[in-house]
C-alpha positions, 0 to 999 in steps of 0.5 A, spaced: 256 261 292 256 266 286 262 268 283 263 275 287 261 273 294 264 271 300 260 267 305 261 269 313 258 264 318 255 268 324 252 267 331 247 272 333 245 274 340 239 279 340 237 283 345 244 285 347 246 292 350 250 294 345 252 292 337 258 289 336 262 284 331 267 280 334 270 273 334 266 267 336 266 259 336 268 254 331 270 260 326 264 264 326 263 271 328 259 273 334 254 279 332 251 282 338 245 286 337 240 290 341 234 288 336 230 283 339 229 276 335 222 278 333 219 279 325 227 278 323 229 285 326 235 281 330 237 278 323 236 285 319 240 288 325 246 283 324 246 284 317 247 292 318 252 290 323 257 286 319 256 290 313 259 296 318 264 292 321 266 290 314 266 297 311 261 296 306 254 298 304 248 294 307 245 292 301 252 288 299 250 283 305 245 278 304 242 272 308 243 265 305 241 261 311 238 261 318 233 266 318 230 263 324 236 261 327 241 264 331 247 261 327 246 264 320 250 264 313 251 271 310 253 272 303 257 279 302 258 282 295 265 283 293 264 287 287 266 294 289 263 300 287 269 301 282 268 295 279 274 291 282 273 285 286 275 286 293 274 279 295 281 278 298 280 285 302 274 283 305 276 276 307 282 279 311 277 284 314 273 277 316 279 274 319 281 280 323 274 281 326 275 273 328 281 274 331 280 281 335 
């Protein structure tokens, strides 16, 4: 893990009727997306959904593991646009999403 990154474990449900991010099992976030699991479309949609839920640009979220699996690990760049580390704020948002 890089110095200014937060890792987030997710489980993706592709082909859902709506996109959502919420509590999952075993400390993961459950991410439902409308995209199908074809050519990485569901993964891309999940990355965008998590970014939106955390209030960051999608380019600050990248896939670390699980490209071909429903279980994935994402890395979120915690350096904000103003150059300040937002690790604590983003970690609190992840915790809130996981318990809502």
